[in-house]
C-alpha positions as CSV (number, residue, x, y, z in Angstrom):
1,M,0.0,0.0,0.0
2,A,2.8,2.5,0.9
3,A,4.6,1.8,-2.4
4,F,1.3,2.5,-4.2
5,R,0.9,5.8,-2.4
6,V,4.5,6.8,-3.3
7,R,3.8,6.1,-7.0
8,R,0.6,8.0,-6.8
9,F,1.9,11.3,-5.3
10,L,4.7,11.2,-7.8
11,D,2.3,11.1,-10.8
12,P,4.1,13.2,-13.4
13,L,1.1,15.1,-14.6
14,Q,-0.2,16.3,-11.2
15,R,3.3,17.0,-9.8
16,S,4.4,18.9,-12.9
17,M,1.3,21.1,-12.6
18,E,1.9,21.7,-8.9
19,V,5.6,22.6,-9.5
20,L,4.5,24.9,-12.3
21,F,2.0,26.8,-10.0
22,G,4.5,26.9,-7.1
23,L,7.2,28.3,-9.4
24,I,4.9,31.0,-10.8
25,M,4.0,32.2,-7.3
26,V,7.7,32.4,-6.2
27,L,8.7,34.1,-9.5
28,V,6.1,36.8,-8.8
29,F,7.8,37.6,-5.6
30,T,11.4,37.5,-7.0
31,G,10.3,39.5,-10.1
32,S,8.6,42.2,-8.1
33,I,11.7,43.7,-6.7
34,S,13.6,46.4,-8.5
35,V,17.2,45.2,-8.4
36,A,18.5,48.7,-9.3
37,E,17.0,50.3,-6.3
38,A,16.7,47.4,-3.9
39,S,18.2,47.7,-0.4
40,E,19.2,44.9,1.8
41,K,15.9,45.3,3.7
42,D,14.0,45.0,0.4
43,I,15.8,41.9,-0.5
44,G,15.1,40.4,3.0
45,A,11.4,41.3,2.7
46,M,11.2,39.7,-0.7
47,L,12.9,36.5,0.5
48,A,10.6,36.3,3.5
49,G,7.5,36.7,1.2
50,A,8.8,34.2,-1.4
51,I,9.8,31.5,1.2
52,G,6.5,32.0,3.1
53,C,4.5,31.7,-0.1
54,N,6.5,28.6,-1.0
55,L,5.9,27.1,2.4
56,A,2.2,27.9,2.3
57,W,1.7,26.4,-1.2
58,A,3.4,23.2,-0.1
59,I,1.2,22.9,3.1
60,V,-2.0,23.6,1.1
61,D,-0.9,21.1,-1.6
62,A,-0.3,18.4,1.0
63,A,-3.6,19.1,2.7
64,M,-5.5,19.0,-0.6
65,Y,-3.8,15.6,-1.4
66,L,-5.2,14.2,1.8
67,L,-8.6,15.6,1.1
68,G,-8.6,14.1,-2.4
69,V,-7.6,10.7,-1.1
70,F,-10.4,10.7,1.4
71,A,-13.0,12.0,-1.1
72,E,-12.0,9.4,-3.7
73,R,-12.3,6.6,-1.2
74,A,-15.6,7.8,0.1
75,R,-16.9,8.0,-3.4
76,G,-15.6,4.5,-4.2
77,L,-17.5,3.2,-1.2
78,T,-20.7,5.0,-2.2
79,V,-20.5,3.6,-5.7
80,L,-19.8,0.1,-4.5
81,R,-22.8,0.2,-2.3
82,A,-24.9,1.5,-5.1
83,I,-23.7,-1.3,-7.4
84,R,-24.7,-3.9,-4.7
85,Q,-28.1,-2.3,-4.3
86,A,-28.8,-1.9,-8.0
87,P,-32.2,-3.4,-8.9
88,T,-31.0,-5.2,-12.0
89,P,-27.7,-6.4,-13.4
90,D,-28.0,-3.9,-16.3
91,A,-28.3,-1.0,-13.7
92,A,-25.2,-2.3,-12.0
93,R,-23.4,-2.5,-15.3
94,V,-24.1,1.2,-16.0
95,L,-22.7,2.1,-12.6
96,I,-19.5,0.0,-13.1
97,A,-19.0,1.5,-16.6
98,G,-19.2,4.9,-15.1
99,V,-16.2,4.4,-12.7
100,I,-13.8,2.6,-15.0
101,P,-11.9,4.2,-18.0
102,S,-14.2,4.6,-21.0
103,G,-11.7,2.9,-23.3
104,L,-11.6,-0.2,-21.0
105,A,-15.4,-0.2,-20.6
106,G,-15.8,-0.3,-24.4
107,L,-13.8,-3.5,-24.5
108,L,-15.9,-5.3,-21.9
109,G,-18.9,-7.3,-22.8
110,A,-21.9,-8.4,-20.7
111,P,-20.1,-11.5,-19.3
112,E,-17.1,-9.4,-18.0
113,F,-19.4,-6.9,-16.4
114,E,-21.4,-9.6,-14.8
115,A,-18.2,-11.2,-13.4
116,L,-17.2,-7.8,-12.0
117,R,-20.6,-7.3,-10.4
118,L,-20.5,-10.7,-8.7
119,R,-17.0,-10.1,-7.4
120,L,-18.0,-6.6,-6.1
121,A,-21.0,-8.1,-4.4
122,V,-18.8,-10.2,-2.1
123,A,-15.8,-7.8,-1.8
124,A,-14.9,-6.2,1.5
125,D,-15.7,-2.6,1.9
126,P,-12.7,-0.4,1.1
127,R,-11.4,1.7,4.0
128,T,-12.0,5.4,3.9
129,R,-10.0,6.5,6.9
130,L,-6.6,8.1,6.3
131,G,-3.7,6.0,7.5
132,Y,0.0,6.3,8.1
133,D,0.9,5.7,4.5
134,D,-1.4,8.5,3.4
135,Y,0.2,11.0,5.8
136,M,3.6,9.9,4.7
137,A,2.6,10.5,1.0
138,A,1.3,13.9,2.0
139,G,4.6,14.6,3.6
140,G,6.3,13.6,0.3
141,V,4.0,16.0,-1.6
142,F,5.0,18.8,0.8
143,L,8.7,18.1,0.3
144,L,8.5,17.8,-3.4
145,V,6.6,21.1,-3.9
146,F,8.8,23.0,-1.3
147,L,12.1,21.6,-2.4
148,S,11.4,22.0,-6.1
149,T,10.6,25.7,-5.8
150,F,13.0,26.7,-3.0
151,P,16.1,26.7,-5.3
152,V,14.6,29.8,-7.0
153,V,15.3,31.9,-3.9
154,V,18.6,30.4,-3.0
155,P,20.6,32.8,-5.3
156,F,19.4,35.7,-3.2
157,L,20.7,34.0,-0.1
158,L,24.1,33.3,-1.5
159,M,24.8,36.3,-3.7
160,T,25.3,39.9,-2.7
161,D,24.6,41.4,-6.0
162,A,20.8,41.5,-6.4
163,A,20.8,41.8,-10.2
164,S,23.1,38.8,-10.6
165,A,21.0,36.8,-8.1
166,L,17.8,37.6,-10.1
167,H,19.4,36.4,-13.3
168,V,20.6,33.2,-11.7
169,S,17.2,32.7,-10.0
170,Q,15.4,33.0,-13.3
171,A,17.8,30.6,-15.0
172,V,17.2,28.1,-12.2
173,A,13.4,28.5,-12.7
174,L,13.7,27.8,-16.4
175,V,15.7,24.6,-15.7
176,I,13.1,23.4,-13.2
177,F,10.4,24.1,-15.8
178,F,12.2,22.1,-18.4
179,V,12.9,19.2,-16.1
180,A,9.2,19.0,-15.0
181,G,8.1,19.2,-18.6
182,R,10.5,16.6,-19.8
183,S,9.3,14.2,-17.0
184,L,5.7,14.8,-18.2
185,G,6.7,14.2,-21.8
186,V,8.4,10.9,-21.0
187,H,5.3,9.9,-19.0
188,T,2.9,10.7,-21.8
189,G,5.0,9.2,-24.6
190,R,6.0,12.5,-26.2
191,P,9.5,13.7,-26.9
192,G,10.9,14.8,-23.5
193,W,12.9,17.8,-24.8
194,R,9.9,19.2,-26.7
195,T,7.6,18.9,-23.8
196,G,10.3,20.4,-21.6
197,L,10.6,23.5,-23.9
198,E,6.8,23.8,-24.0
199,M,6.7,23.8,-20.3
200,V,9.3,26.5,-20.2
201,L,7.3,28.6,-22.6
202,L,4.1,28.0,-20.6
203,G,5.8,28.9,-17.4
204,V,7.2,32.1,-18.7
205,V,3.9,33.2,-20.3
206,L,1.8,32.4,-17.1
207,S,4.4,34.1,-14.9
208,A,4.2,37.2,-17.0
209,I,0.4,37.2,-17.0
210,T,0.3,36.7,-13.2
211,F,2.8,39.4,-12.6
212,A,1.0,41.8,-15.0
213,L,-2.2,41.3,-13.2
214,G,-0.7,42.0,-9.8
215,G,0.2,38.5,-8.7
């Protein structure tokens, strides 16, 4: 079960999107400062805001992960009970077809659906309570989101020149965009480098729109 949860929270599509959103929020903070006029106090305030935003996003993401797990399990139990209480096998078949991928449902005939219905009729109720592995997975979500966006602010901690730190920070963000996009491309069977570049372009455009609208 724990291994399944680890694979789930590392799903490339969801994680790529979360990293994208987290980076955009952090880039709004780092891009809002005027490096030509920024004082040490301004840099400190920007860092505090960026790190705080990063931390908040990771906490919210982990909490939403737990909420999603619970909601999915509760829905699964509700559907299972509805299948068992269906007045006819055909009614149960409609319910089963509604919870499995449409491509798979189209390949199953009446005997396969009936076999599923009979197995579900005697299956044990799935648990809905959150367990240790769920909280560990949520912790993994938190670390993934926080650690993947934190490098964007590191240059401001290590470099004294604000302009140089901003350039390095933006370069780091582009690299992370590309890595997340490449992972998504490999997962979906598309050329990794192309998807990586598309993610970079998407991240830049969305960051610019967010910044222009006031963050």
